[in-house]
N, C-alpha and C positions, 0 to 999 in steps of 0.2 A: 026367756028368763029375765027376771027383774034386774034392774041396774042399781041395786042398793049400794050403800057405802062399800067400797072395795076393801078387801083384806089381801095381805101379801102371803103368798106361798113360796117357800124356798124349795126349789126343785133341782134335780140333776138331769140335764138334757144333753144329748149329743150335739156337737157344734153344728153339724149339718141341719138339725132341726131349728136351732137358734137362728142360723143363717136364713132358713126358709121363712121363719116367722118375720124376720126383718125385711126380707125381700117382698113377702106378701103384703106387709104393712105398707111398704113404699108403693108397690104397684097398684094397690087398692086405695091409696090415699087415706090410709088409716093413721091415727095419731101416734100409734106405738105398736111394737111387737106384742105387748100385753093385749091390746085390743084384738090383734090377729088370733092370739091364743083363746081369748074369750069367744070369738066367732067360731073357732073350731069346736070348742066345748059345746056351744049352742047347737051347732050342726049335728054333732053326734048325739047329744042329749035329746034333741027333738026328732031324731030318726032320719034326718036328711042324708046323713052319711053313716054307713055301717062301720062299727068300730072293728079294727084289726088288732088283735092281741099282739103286743110287742114284748117279747121275752128275750130279747137279744142279750147276749153275754156282755157284761160291762167292759170287758177287755177289748171288744171289737170296735169301740168308738172312742173318740176324744170327748169325754163328758165334761161338762162345765156346770158350775153352780149358777143358778139364775133365780131372780126373784120376779114372780109374775103376780100382778094384781087381778084378783077375781072377785066377782060378786058373791055374797054369802050363799046364795042358792047354787051357784056353780061349784063352790067348795063342798056343799052338802051333797051334790050329785057325784062329784069325784069320790068323796068318802063313802057313798053308798055302793059305788062300783068296787072300791077297796074291800068293803065288807062282804061282798058277794064272791070275791076272788081270793082264795086263800093265799097268804103270803105276798099279796101285792101291796104297793105303796102309792102315795099320791104321785110320785115321779113316774112310776110305771104306767099308771092310768093316763096321766097327761101325755107321756110318750106315745101310748097306743092311740090316743085321740089325734095327736098331731100327725102321726104316721098315716092314719086313716084319711085325714084331710090332704096330706101330701099326695096320696094315691087316688083321690077323688077327682071328678071332673071339675075344672076350674070354675065353671058357671054355677056349680052347686054350693061351693064353699064361700 
């Protein structure tokens, strides 16, 4: 996916996913957790990682508001998945993407 001017998405993610993004960014020498999220979206969008649907109850996790910068093409992809899945939100799609990457082989993500 192209790396056009980034746009900010405000999302609700479980603390464990935010921690995983931070840890992945650090272990892979990425500049930020935003870059780790963009890598995850690319892996799923390009078919390198199969998306796992995340429909966990909001009460089960410590959710936090987070702003993530994505390329316009990535936002379009997230929105296209929202349009295909009734009742889903950008946050739910990104949670599914991150969950998928958390469960994938490290050398794939």
